[in-house]
C-alpha positions as CSV (number, residue, x, y, z in Angstrom):
1,X,0.0,0.4,0.4
2,X,3.2,1.7,0.8
3,X,4.1,2.1,-2.3
4,X,0.9,2.9,-4.6
5,X,0.0,5.8,-1.8
6,X,3.9,6.9,-3.0
7,X,2.5,7.1,-6.6
8,X,0.0,9.0,-6.4
9,X,1.1,11.8,-3.9
10,X,3.7,11.7,-6.8
11,X,1.2,12.5,-9.6
12,X,1.3,16.4,-9.6
13,X,-1.6,17.6,-10.7
14,X,-3.0,15.3,-7.1
15,X,-0.5,16.2,-5.2
16,X,-1.3,20.1,-6.1
17,X,-5.0,19.3,-5.8
18,X,-5.2,18.3,-2.2
19,X,-2.0,20.9,-1.4
20,X,-5.0,23.2,-2.1
21,X,-8.0,23.4,-0.1
22,X,-11.2,23.1,-3.1
23,X,-10.9,19.8,-2.2
24,X,-13.2,20.1,0.6
25,X,-16.0,21.6,-1.3
26,X,-16.4,18.6,-3.8
27,X,-16.5,16.5,-1.2
28,X,-19.7,14.2,-1.0
29,X,-21.3,14.0,2.2
30,X,-23.9,12.2,1.4
31,X,-23.3,9.4,0.4
32,X,-23.9,6.1,2.5
33,X,-21.1,4.3,0.7
34,X,-18.3,7.1,1.1
35,X,-16.5,8.3,4.9
36,X,-17.8,11.1,4.6
37,X,-14.4,13.1,3.7
38,X,-12.2,11.1,6.4
39,X,-9.6,9.2,3.2
40,X,-10.1,12.6,1.7
41,X,-9.2,14.1,4.7
42,X,-6.2,12.2,5.7
43,X,-4.8,11.6,2.2
44,X,-4.9,16.0,2.6
45,X,-2.9,15.5,5.6
46,X,-0.6,13.1,4.5
47,X,0.4,14.5,0.6
48,X,0.9,18.5,2.8
49,X,3.3,16.6,5.4
50,X,5.2,14.4,2.5
51,X,5.4,17.8,0.5
52,X,5.7,19.7,3.1
53,X,9.7,19.1,4.0
54,X,9.5,19.5,7.7
55,X,9.7,15.4,7.8
56,X,12.4,13.1,6.7
57,X,9.6,11.0,6.5
58,X,5.5,10.3,7.1
59,X,3.4,7.3,7.7
60,X,0.7,7.3,6.2
61,X,-1.3,5.8,9.0
62,X,-4.1,7.9,8.9
63,X,-4.7,6.6,4.8
64,X,-4.9,3.1,5.6
65,X,-6.4,3.0,8.8
66,X,-9.5,4.8,6.9
67,X,-8.8,3.0,3.4
68,X,-8.9,-0.6,5.7
69,X,-12.9,1.0,7.2
70,X,-13.8,0.8,3.3
71,X,-12.5,-2.0,2.7
72,X,-14.6,-3.5,5.8
73,X,-17.8,-1.8,4.9
74,X,-17.6,-3.0,2.1
75,X,-16.7,-6.4,3.0
76,X,-19.9,-6.2,5.3
77,X,-21.8,-4.8,2.8
78,X,-21.3,-8.1,0.4
79,X,-21.7,-10.2,3.2
80,X,-24.9,-8.9,3.7
81,X,-26.5,-8.5,0.4
82,X,-25.0,-12.6,-0.4
83,X,-26.7,-13.4,2.3
84,X,-29.9,-12.1,1.7
85,X,-29.9,-13.7,-1.0
């Protein structure tokens, strides 16, 4: 997962998007399948830490945790849907 995060953070247009604050206005907070911006917020913090230069290394713990929540939620929904079929 670390290499995937590094690849995403190295895409300059994507990094610039999250370095600014425009992304906050585009979060869909009413999507019942979404994270209410938690994953986007975690990624934005990580990108700011990675590109900020204050730290020699940063840990993507918050992004990993939010990804884990999405995976857990999706697997739960799939399990419930299949068992109801």
